[in-house]
N, C-alpha and C positions, 0 to 999 in steps of 0.2 A: 503494498497500497503505499502511496505518494502523500509528501511530508507539500503542503502548498501557505509560504507566508504571506499576507499581504500584508503588504510596511507605505505606512501613511507619513507624514507629518504631528499631525495629535491623534490620533485611533480611536478618531468621537463621532466624525457621518461615515467619509466616505469610503473608510478599509471597514472598520462596523459592517455598510450596507455587503459591500464585496465581501464578506465572512459569508455571510447569509447568505447572500445569494446561489458563490462557492459552494458551500455547504448544504443549498437543497439542490440546487441540479447534479451534485458530485455523489448524490441517494447517498453516505455512507464508503468507495470510495478510495479516499483521501482523507489521511488529518486534515484538515484544512487550521488557522493559526492567523488571528493579529494581533499589529500591532502601532505605537508611531514609535518616531524620532524618541518625545516628547507624549506627555498621556496626558490628557487631556479631560480627561474622563466621557461619556459615551452619550452626547448628544440625544436630548429629550425627543427633537424633532425629526431626529436620520429612528429614532424607536419608535414615534409615529406613522412616519410615511411605509414608514416599514409593514408596521401594522395593517396600515390599512391596504399592500399587498399578501394582505396573508402570513406576511409570517415575523416571530415575536422576536426580536433580542432584547428587550428584558432584560434577558439572567447578563446577555455579555458585559465581559471590564474590561475597561480602555490601557493597554497591557503598555510598557517599553519595550527597545525591542533587546536592551541587555536582559529582560527576560527569556528569553530565547535564544540567545547565543550559542548555549551548550544542545542543542535540535539542533541536529539536521536533516538540512530542508532539501528535497529535490526542484525544488521552485521560488522566489522569489518575486511577485508582482508588486509592483511600486507604483502607485496610482495618485504620483501625484509630484511635479520634477522636482520637490524638495529632499522628498524621499529619494527618489532616485540618486540623484547627488553626492547624498549621508545615507546612504549605504552603506553598513558596515561588508568585510569579506567572514563569510561563514564557512567552517570545513567542512575537508568533502569538497562535491562537484554536485552542482546543481545551474539549471534554470534560470536564469535573471530576466525577466522579462516588464517591461512598463506600457505605460499606459492609462496618460492621468487624468485623471478630471475633476473638472470647474472643483474650485470649494462653497455646498451651497453653507456652512459655518458663514463666510462675507456677503452673503446678500443681506440686500437693505429693501427697505417698507413698513407695510403694514400685513401684518401679524398675515393676513392670504399671501401674498405678496413672495413674503418668506417659505413659506409651505411652498407654495409655485416650484417653485426654484429647486427646494427640495426635491419636487416630487419629478421633477429631471434629472434629474442626477443621480436619485432612483431610479428613473425608468433606463438609460443611459449605462448603468452599474449593471443592472439585471438582461438589457443584451449582449452586451459585453462576456459577462458572466458565465450565461448560457451559451456562448459560443469557448468563453479559452474550456471551457468544463470538456466541449466535443473535441477542442483541439488535445487538451492536454492527458484525459479520464479517459475518449472510449479508446474501442479498438477497432 
């Protein structure tokens, strides 16, 4: 079974949503983890928009990359440019994959406008995660 780490700056939105979708689409065929260069806490709006789509990430924790340096990963997926630039070297052989998503935590405006930005990014991540699993976990 492959181990996959999703890495972002703060492990609060994008990496949390990606972890949720990759876990869902992989259906137990991989160990899925997420972390940040820093830990900012799981964003409640990320939890809310994922729940709208039927996935509960309310039990996720916001972790730092330091907590996972001892684990062997087959794939490290960076979901923002900052994480790609600051991604540490992991022992062993692994595939590094990068896809930068907009940061919904930076959305401004009325509550509904901010939620809509979270939904847009959620849908982008969902689509990407589905293809990521097809390309990396299906025979």
